[in-house]
C-alpha positions as CSV (number, residue, x, y, z in Angstrom):
1,M,79.6,88.4,80.7
2,K,81.8,87.9,83.0
3,D,83.8,84.5,83.1
4,E,83.7,81.9,86.5
5,A,87.3,83.8,87.6
6,D,86.0,87.2,87.2
7,R,83.5,85.6,89.8
8,G,85.7,84.0,92.2
9,Q,85.0,80.7,91.0
10,P,87.8,78.3,89.8
11,Q,87.8,76.6,86.5
12,P,87.8,73.5,87.3
13,L,84.0,73.4,89.5
14,R,82.6,73.6,85.6
15,E,84.3,70.3,84.9
16,R,83.9,68.8,87.9
17,T,80.1,69.4,87.4
18,K,80.5,68.1,84.0
19,A,82.7,65.1,85.5
20,Y,79.9,64.3,87.8
21,A,76.9,64.1,85.0
22,L,79.2,61.6,83.1
23,R,79.1,59.8,86.3
24,V,76.1,59.6,87.2
25,I,75.2,58.5,83.1
26,K,77.9,55.4,83.6
27,L,75.7,54.7,86.8
28,Y,72.5,54.8,85.4
29,G,73.6,52.7,82.3
30,A,75.1,50.4,84.9
31,L,71.6,49.5,86.9
32,P,70.1,46.6,86.7
33,K,66.9,46.6,83.6
34,T,64.2,45.8,86.2
35,A,61.1,48.1,86.4
36,E,62.0,49.5,90.2
37,A,66.0,49.7,89.3
38,Q,65.0,51.8,85.7
39,V,62.5,54.1,87.4
40,I,65.0,55.0,90.5
41,G,67.6,55.5,87.7
42,K,66.0,57.8,85.4
43,Q,65.3,60.0,88.9
44,L,68.7,60.2,89.6
45,L,70.0,60.8,86.0
46,R,67.5,63.7,85.5
47,S,68.9,65.1,88.8
48,G,72.5,64.7,88.7
49,T,72.9,65.5,85.5
50,S,70.8,69.1,86.1
51,V,73.5,69.9,88.5
52,G,76.3,71.2,85.8
53,A,73.4,72.9,83.8
54,N,72.3,75.2,86.8
55,Y,76.0,76.1,88.0
56,R,76.4,76.9,84.7
57,E,73.3,78.9,84.1
58,G,74.2,80.8,87.2
59,F,77.4,82.1,85.5
60,R,74.6,84.1,83.2
61,A,73.0,85.7,86.3
62,R,72.6,89.2,85.9
63,S,73.3,89.8,90.0
64,N,74.9,88.0,93.1
65,A,71.2,87.6,94.0
66,E,70.1,85.4,90.8
67,M,73.7,83.6,91.2
68,A,72.9,82.6,94.4
69,A,69.6,81.1,93.4
70,K,70.6,79.0,90.9
71,L,73.5,77.6,93.3
72,S,70.7,76.7,95.4
73,I,68.9,74.9,92.7
74,C,72.5,72.7,92.7
75,I,72.3,72.2,96.3
76,Q,68.5,71.0,95.8
77,E,69.4,68.8,92.9
78,L,72.8,67.3,94.7
79,D,70.4,66.4,97.4
80,E,67.9,64.7,95.6
81,T,70.6,62.7,93.8
82,A,72.0,61.5,96.9
83,Y,68.7,60.3,97.6
84,W,68.4,58.4,94.7
85,I,72.0,56.6,95.2
86,E,71.1,56.0,98.9
87,L,67.8,54.4,97.2
88,V,69.8,52.1,94.7
89,I,72.1,51.4,98.0
90,E,69.5,50.3,100.3
91,A,67.1,48.7,97.7
92,G,70.4,46.1,97.0
93,L,70.4,47.2,93.3
94,M,74.3,47.9,93.5
95,T,76.9,47.8,96.5
96,D,77.6,50.6,98.9
97,T,81.1,50.2,97.8
98,L,80.6,51.2,94.0
99,L,78.4,54.2,94.5
100,T,80.3,55.5,97.9
101,P,82.7,57.5,95.7
102,L,80.0,59.4,93.8
103,L,78.2,59.7,97.2
104,S,81.3,61.1,98.6
105,E,81.6,63.6,95.4
106,T,77.9,64.6,95.8
107,N,78.3,65.7,99.5
108,E,81.8,67.5,98.7
109,L,79.7,69.7,95.8
110,I,77.1,70.2,98.1
111,A,79.5,71.1,100.6
112,I,81.0,73.4,98.0
113,F,77.7,74.9,96.8
114,T,76.7,75.7,99.9
115,S,79.5,77.7,100.7
116,S,79.2,79.9,97.5
117,V,75.3,80.6,98.3
118,R,76.7,81.8,101.7
119,K,79.2,84.6,100.2
120,L,76.9,85.4,97.4
121,R,74.0,86.1,99.8
122,A,76.9,88.1,101.9
123,K,77.6,90.1,99.3
124,G,74.5,91.3,98.3
125,E,73.4,92.1,102.2
126,R,77.0,94.0,102.5
127,G,75.9,95.4,99.3
128,S,72.2,96.7,100.0
129,D,73.3,97.9,103.4
130,S,75.6,100.5,101.7
131,L,72.9,102.0,99.6
């Protein structure tokens, strides 16, 4: 099994996605105990904590294409998490001041994973041309 350094991905991203999940867990715990906040919170919790798990699964991939597919799931989950964070803010369940840093981290991770997927797909396209 190749480790993250072999795949060109820095080890800190593994830690960063875990820290992201922990922040989402804390956010869920801080939400009001109203029915609407808890429904939104559970969705946020599911999508936000799955990012790190999908990232790790990507490194068990058998090919660059399979890894790109897993990282694409990370992008989808991050985008969904951004949506739930925006709803929390716009519904007035928490202030944007508290959630802006988490939303910024969400967008940064989306950018990182998008770049990684593009690179992996480009490698795959070059690889198939040479066959």
